[in-house]
Each structure stands twice: as C-alpha cells, then as structure tokens.
N, C-alpha and C positions, 0 to 999 in steps of 0.2 A: 672523679667519676671515670670508670673505665669505659672502653669503647663499646662493649656489649651492652652495658646498662644504658649508655647514651642512645644507642640504636633502638632498644626496646622502648625507652621513654619517648623518643621522638616519634616512633611509629604509633604508639598509643595516643599521643597528643594529636597527630595528624588524623587518625581515625575519628577521634572525638570532634575535632574541628570540622571535618567533612560532614559528619552527621548533623552538627549544629547548623552548618551552612545550608544543607539540603532542607532543613526544616523551614527556612525562610524563602526558598525559591518558589516561584509560582508554579502551579500545576500545569502540565502541558495541555494544550488545547485538545479537545476530543477529536478522534479520527473521523473523517467524513464517512458516510455510509458507503458500502461496497458498490452498490448500484450507481451511485453518483460518480464514483471514480471511473467505473466502466463506461458510463455514458459520456463523461468528459473525454476519455481516451478514444472512444468510437467517433465522436464528433470531430476530434482533432485529426484523426486519420482519414475518415470517410467524408466528412462535411457536416454542416449544421442541420440538415434535413433528416438525419438518421436518428432513430430512437431504439433503445434497448428493450426488447420484449421479455427476454429471459436470459439468465446467465448461470454457469456452473463452473466451479473451480475445484480441480482435483490435483493436488500437488502443484507442479509448475505449469500445468495445462489449464488455460482459461478458454472456455467455449461459451459463445453467446449467440443469441438469435436477435437480429436487428431488422428493422423495417424502414422503408423509405418509399413513399408514393405508391403503395400497394404491392411493392416487391419485398419479399422476405429473404434474408440471407442467414446462413449459419456460418459463423466465422470462429476462428480459434487462433491462439498464439501460445508459445511456450516462453515463459520468463518475460523478458522485455523485448522480444523480437517483434517484427511487424505482424499485423493481423493477416491471416490467410483465409480466403473465402473457400469453404468446403462444399457449400450447396446453395443454390439460389432457386427461388420459385415465385411465380406470380400468384397474388391472392385473388 
C-alpha cells in the first residue's frame, strides 16, 4: 500500500469512527434561560437583594434594569467586563 492510499484510508476510518462515537455520547444539558444567567450575574456583583426587572442584549452590550428595596438602577456591561451603573432612581 502506498503512502497516499494509506492516508486516505486512515482519514476515512477516523471520520467514520468519530461519527460512530458521537452517536453514543449523551446530549449536552440544555442552556439555562438568559434571565436566570443575568440574575445570577447581578446577584454575584451587587448582592442577593437585587432582582432583574428587564434586560436587553445587543451584540456585546448587555443592558439591564435592576431593583433593590424600592430603588431602580439601569446597568450595562460590554462583554465580560464589570457592570456599570448608568442611571438610578427611587420608586
């Protein structure tokens, strides 16, 4: 067997083996809902008393409205950076 035929055969067998292996792997768990992820991130950064009222994601910018003890805040972050408070008001 020449080198070219060996490489083609080995590549085909590897591809078939990978497909067969993937058929037996369990499915990945479903991703948690977006609001749950945002709520967990807000509670981790601001504290357990905060709740997410609304959120909007456009590209890498995440903007959310959060509330704590009658105070409402508009916060945002880009990518994985820290949250920045853009506006605060009393209810």
